TORTI-50586 format. One line per 4 residues: number of its first residue (from 1); their letters; for each residue z, x, y of C-alpha. Coordinates in steps of 0.1 Angstrom, whole numbers, plus 5000, padded with zeros to 4 digits. Layout:
NUM) a) Z X Y | ...
This chain:
1) mvpv) 8021 2288 8387 | 8048 2272 8406 | 8086 2276 8396 | 8106 2245 8389
5) revv) 8134 2236 8414 | 8164 2216 8408 | 8176 2188 8431 | 8210 2172 8430
9) lcgd) 8208 2135 8427 | 8243 2124 8432 | 8278 2136 8434 | 8286 2172 8425
13) mrah) 8266 2181 8395 | 8275 2219 8395 | 8300 2213 8366 | 8274 2191 8345
17) prys) 8266 2210 8315 | 8230 2204 8320 | 8227 2216 8355 | 8222 2251 8359
21) yrta) 8196 2277 8373 | 8183 2290 8342 | 8172 2327 8337 | 8150 2345 8311
25) dqaa) 8177 2352 8289 | 8192 2318 8287 | 8181 2289 8263 | 8147 2273 8270
29) arvv) 8147 2242 8289 | 8134 2209 8274 | 8113 2192 8300 | 8100 2158 8304
33) avgg) 8071 2160 8331 | 8066 2129 8351 | 8033 2127 8367 | 7994 2134 8360
37) asda) 7983 2151 8328 | 7965 2180 8347 | 7995 2189 8368 | 8017 2187 8336
41) qrls) 7993 2212 8319 | 7998 2236 8347 | 8035 2233 8346 | 8033 2238 8306
45) lale) 8014 2270 8312 | 8038 2281 8338 | 8068 2277 8315 | 8053 2291 8282
49) rhdg) 8029 2319 8296 | 8053 2348 8292 | 8068 2362 8262 | 8106 2362 8269
53) lgag) 8100 2354 8306 | 8095 2317 8304 | 8119 2290 8317 | 8111 2266 8289
57) rvva) 8085 2239 8277 | 8072 2206 8284 | 8082 2183 8254 | 8065 2151 8269
61) vvpl) 8044 2138 8299 | 8050 2104 8312 | 8030 2088 8342 | 8053 2078 8372
65) dqpq) 8046 2043 8370 | 8058 2038 8336 | 8096 2038 8337 | 8099 2022 8301
69) tldd) 8078 2050 8286 | 8101 2074 8303 | 8131 2059 8288 | 8116 2060 8255
73) aisr) 8106 2098 8258 | 8141 2106 8268 | 8154 2089 8237 | 8129 2106 8215
77) eapt) 8128 2141 8228 | 8165 2147 8242 | 8153 2167 8272 | 8174 2189 8293
81) slvl) 8159 2179 8325 | 8131 2158 8341 | 8104 2171 8363 | 8087 2153 8392
85) ldhd) 8052 2166 8395 | 8043 2145 8427 | 8068 2154 8455 | 8049 2132 8479
89) cpda) 8053 2100 8460 | 8066 2070 8479 | 8103 2059 8477 | 8093 2027 8461
93) rlrp) 8079 2045 8430 | 8105 2071 8431 | 8137 2049 8428 | 8131 2038 8391
97) lldi) 8129 2075 8382 | 8160 2083 8400 | 8178 2053 8383 | 8169 2067 8351
101) arrr) 8178 2102 8358 | 8213 2089 8369 | 8219 2064 8338 | 8209 2091 8315
105) rlpl) 8229 2120 8333 | 8198 2142 8335 | 8191 2165 8363 | 8159 2159 8382
109) qvhn) 8137 2187 8391 | 8108 2187 8417 | 8077 2208 8413 | 8070 2219 8446
113) gdlg) 8053 2253 8457 | 8055 2243 8495 | 8091 2255 8499 | 8081 2291 8488
117) edpv) 8096 2310 8457 | 8134 2308 8464 | 8155 2285 8444 | 8168 2253 8464
121) cllp) 8199 2234 8461 | 8217 2205 8479 | 8235 2216 8511 | 8272 2211 8504
125) gass) 8288 2182 8523 | 8255 2166 8531 | 8255 2128 8531 | 8218 2128 8517
129) pvfa) 8196 2153 8499 | 8188 2184 8520 | 8169 2213 8508 | 8187 2247 8514
133) ivps) 8169 2279 8505 | 8188 2303 8485 | 8175 2338 8485 | 8176 2356 8452
137) hvhr) 8202 2385 8452 | 8196 2415 8430 | 8223 2444 8433 | 8212 2475 8453
141) ssyv) 8219 2497 8424 | 8192 2481 8404 | 8167 2491 8429 | 8180 2526 8428
145) vkra) 8177 2526 8391 | 8142 2514 8393 | 8131 2539 8418 | 8147 2568 8398
149) ldil) 8129 2557 8367 | 8097 2555 8387 | 8100 2593 8399 | 8112 2604 8366
153) laav) 8085 2587 8344 | 8058 2594 8369 | 8065 2632 8373 | 8068 2638 8335
157) slvv) 8037 2618 8331 | 8017 2639 8357 | 8029 2672 8340 | 8019 2659 8304
161) lapf) 7989 2646 8317 | 7974 2676 8336 | 7951 2687 8307 | 7935 2653 8307
165) flav) 7930 2653 8344 | 7911 2687 8342 | 7890 2673 8314 | 7880 2642 8334
169) galt) 7875 2663 8365 | 7851 2685 8346 | 7832 2658 8330 | 7828 2636 8362
173) kivt) 7814 2669 8380 | 7788 2674 8350 | 7776 2638 8349 | 7776 2627 8385
177) pgpv) 7778 2645 8419 | 7806 2639 8441 | 7843 2641 8443 | 7865 2636 8412
181) fyvs) 7891 2613 8430 | 7885 2580 8449 | 7907 2570 8476 | 7908 2533 8481
185) wrmg) 7929 2520 8509 | 7952 2493 8498 | 7977 2470 8513 | 8013 2482 8505
189) vcet) 8048 2470 8512 | 8056 2453 8545 | 8017 2449 8548 | 8014 2486 8554
193) pfpc) 7980 2502 8541 | 7982 2533 8521 | 7958 2556 8502 | 7955 2545 8465
197) ykfr) 7942 2573 8442 | 7919 2567 8413 | 7894 2586 8393 | 7861 2580 8407
201) tmcv) 7842 2556 8385 | 7812 2547 8408 | 7786 2564 8427 | 7794 2580 8461
205) dadv) 7780 2552 8482 | 7797 2525 8463 | 7816 2510 8493 | 7785 2509 8513
209) rqee) 7766 2490 8485 | 7793 2467 8480 | 7782 2445 8509 | 7748 2441 8492
213) lesr) 7763 2430 8460 | 7787 2403 8474 | 7762 2376 8464 | 7768 2386 8428
217) nead) 7805 2386 8430 | 7817 2368 8397 | 7854 2367 8407 | 7868 2337 8424
221) gclf) 7890 2336 8455 | 7897 2366 8474 | 7887 2392 8446 | 7856 2411 8441
225) kiad) 7845 2419 8406 | 7810 2422 8386 | 7813 2427 8349 | 7782 2449 8346
229) dprv) 7786 2465 8381 | 7754 2488 8387 | 7775 2512 8408 | 7796 2524 8377
233) trvg) 7788 2559 8365 | 7788 2565 8325 | 7821 2583 8327 | 7835 2556 8348
237) rflr) 7826 2527 8326 | 7847 2544 8299 | 7875 2551 8323 | 7876 2515 8335
241) htsl) 7875 2500 8300 | 7905 2521 8290 | 7922 2517 8324 | 7925 2555 8325
245) delp) 7908 2556 8359 | 7943 2543 8373 | 7963 2574 8361 | 7961 2591 8395
249) qlln) 7982 2566 8410 | 8012 2583 8393 | 8009 2604 8424 | 8012 2573 8445
253) vvlg) 8044 2564 8426 | 8060 2599 8433 | 8050 2596 8470 | 8068 2561 8473
257) hmsl) 8036 2543 8480 | 8039 2523 8446 | 8061 2515 8417 | 8052 2516 8379
261) vgpr) 8057 2479 8377 | 8048 2455 8407 | 8021 2434 8422 | 7987 2454 8421
265) plpl) 7978 2464 8455 | 7946 2449 8467 | 7918 2464 8486 | 7920 2455 8525
269) rdvr) 7888 2434 8520 | 7906 2411 8494 | 7937 2409 8515 | 7917 2395 8545
273) lmdp) 7903 2369 8524 | 7937 2361 8507 | 7955 2328 8512 | 7984 2335 8536
277) hysr) 8007 2317 8510 | 8005 2347 8489 | 8015 2374 8515 | 8049 2374 8501
281) rhav) 8036 2398 8472 | 8036 2424 8499 | 8076 2422 8502 | 8079 2447 8473
285) lpgm) 8063 2480 8463 | 8029 2473 8447 | 8027 2487 8410 | 8004 2505 8386
289) tglw) 8008 2475 8362 | 8023 2440 8367 | 8028 2406 8352 | 7991 2395 8355
293) qvsg) 7980 2427 8339 | 7998 2417 8305 | 7990 2381 8308 | 7951 2381 8307
297) rsll) 7940 2408 8333 | 7905 2400 8349 | 7902 2370 8324 | 7926 2351 8348
301) kasd) 7915 2331 8378 | 7927 2348 8412 | 7950 2321 8419 | 7968 2326 8385
305) mmel) 7970 2363 8394 | 7985 2358 8427 | 8010 2332 8413 | 8021 2355 8386
309) dley) 8029 2382 8411 | 8052 2358 8432 | 8068 2349 8398 | 8075 2386 8391
313) irtw) 8091 2390 8424 | 8111 2358 8420 | 8124 2369 8386 | 8126 2407 8389
317) slrt) 8151 2426 8368 | 8149 2460 8351 | 8146 2443 8317 | 8115 2425 8332
321) dlsi) 8099 2459 8341 | 8107 2477 8306 | 8090 2444 8291 | 8058 2449 8313
325) lrrt) 8056 2485 8306 | 8060 2481 8269 | 8033 2453 8269 | 8009 2472 8291
329) iavv) 8007 2499 8264 | 7996 2473 8240 | 7970 2457 8264 | 7954 2489 8274
333) fsrk) 7949 2498 8236 | 7934 2464 8231 | 7910 2467 8261 | 7913 2429 8264
337) gac) 7902 2417 8299 | 7893 2450 8311 | 7861 2457 8332
């Protein structure tokens, strides 16, 4: 999922009532997408995927080479902005679109993931359009509050859940030999590996057997997933389907390896196979839950998961974290997408 970027077309449009960087709590934008249907569909999903976190919706799709159709769509739909889906289109095809945008006094936005996840704007004083990266700024106090909530909620949860930890440990020992906990080395903030704690849900030689099972991998991209993994124990299958195997990561939160909410930490094997474009997900603390955990979990494609992590980083706020925590509870009880 690629964020929409606003590009000033002419003059100083900062005072224009339709020109603004919209946030989650502002009114949703009405977008006319200019380009191919498949690209428009991806943009539509990006805008409408999240409850309360989207930026708007696509109200019409118009091919780039049909300016008259675009004029008609603007008159019919009264959009707040136009979005160009093909940022590599030649100038000859772009000029009619620019003319319409100027005449209709609509901001033109460019759907372009190559510039990263930061918003862009026109460089003040430039005689021609120049992209200037504008890093997002969040007040330091918000991060302090986030960390304080992490420690408080994780510590209280560990105390409350202590009897459950003992019960799972005893049951694991009875059903299968081996340790109660499993340590999985994951990639953390600043690309620093850390030991990620989980209840052991597989046989003790699971890591060795994974190489034998690579040919049966059902996940796309860099991830590894088998729906009916033969390495999973009977107790482990229940823990995985209820996501209870992740609870020991509360200790990781207290130790500062993780946050309650953030991009999920990936195994080192997955990181090695990951597209370098997604390395920015390591710029923040990984989380026990995150945006893609409440947006489809393992039912999503790997690329969608990664894009959702980047979207979380770009739009982060304390309200976002609280919303994800609330939605996580509902997702866990539904067990949808768990495996």
